N, C-alpha and C positions, 0 to 999 in steps of 0.2 A: 620583728615579725617576719616570718618566712613566706616566700612565694611558692605556691603549688602550681606546677605545670602539669596539665593533663594532655594526654595524647590519645588518639582514637584507639579503641580496643582492636588489636591486631588478631586476625583469624589465626595466623601462624607467622612467625617472624621470617620464615623462608619460603613457605608454600603459599600459593594463591588458591582461593576458593575455586574448585573445579567447575562449579556451575556458572559462576559469574566472572571469574578472573580477578576478583577483588582481593585486596590484601587487608581490608578492615571490615569489621562487623557492620559498621554504619554504611559503607559503600556497598557491601553485599546486599544489605536490606534495601537500599535505594534502587539498586540495579534490579532486584527482584520485583519491586513495585512497578518500575518503569517497564520491565519486560511483560508484566501482567497486562498493563495498559496497551502495549504494542500488540499483544495477542488478541485483546478485545477489538482493537482497531482492525487487525487482519481479518478477524471473523466477519466484521461488518463489511469490509471491502469485498470479501469473497461473496457474501450474500448479495451485495449490490451489483457486483460483476455478473453473477448468475441471472439476477433479475433483469439487468440491462440487456444481456445477450438474448434472453428469451423475448423481451419486448422488441428488440431490433429484428429478430428473426420473424416475429409475427408481422411487423411492419412490412418487411420484404415479401413475405408470403401473401399478404393482403394486396400489396401493390401489384405483384405478378398475377394474382387471381383476377384482378380487375383489368388486366391487359396492359399494365404498365411495365416499366423496365425493372430489371433485378436490382440495379443500383441507381442512385441519384448522386452523381459526382459532386454537384454543388453542395449538397448536404454533407458529404464526406469531407469536402474541403473546409466547410464551416467548422466541423468538429476538430479537424486537424489544426486549424488556426486557433481555435479556442484553447486547446491543450498546449500548443506551442506558446501562445501569449501568456498563459498562466504558469507554465512549468519549464519553459525553455526547451532546449534540444531534447531533453529526456521526455518532455511532454509529447513531442511528435512521435517518438518511438512508442510511448504508452498508448497514444491515440490509435496508432496502426494496429496494435494488439487488441484494443477495445473494439475497433471496427471489425476486425477479422473474427472476433468471438461471436459477433452478432450476425454477420453475413457469410462467414466462411471465407476460405482463401479466394483470391481473384482468379 
């Protein structure tokens, strides 16, 4: 009885798929599916970012219109801490961008 060894179907023995950088059909397909999901997540993140920025801007405008301050530093610190605790140092950088999107630059 002979043993049959199968190998993944190679897109090209020397070239890589220009769209994915993969060298096999299976990897090319997997990468395509994962990138599609990443694109869906990105679209959701963008929509949520825009919604959050609009809400934050409205909160600030409402506060100022009622005679309050433009910023509430304790609230900003709370947000910075939450992002840092969940995401580490990159979370702090992300939180600063998120805060600026809603209130504008300091």
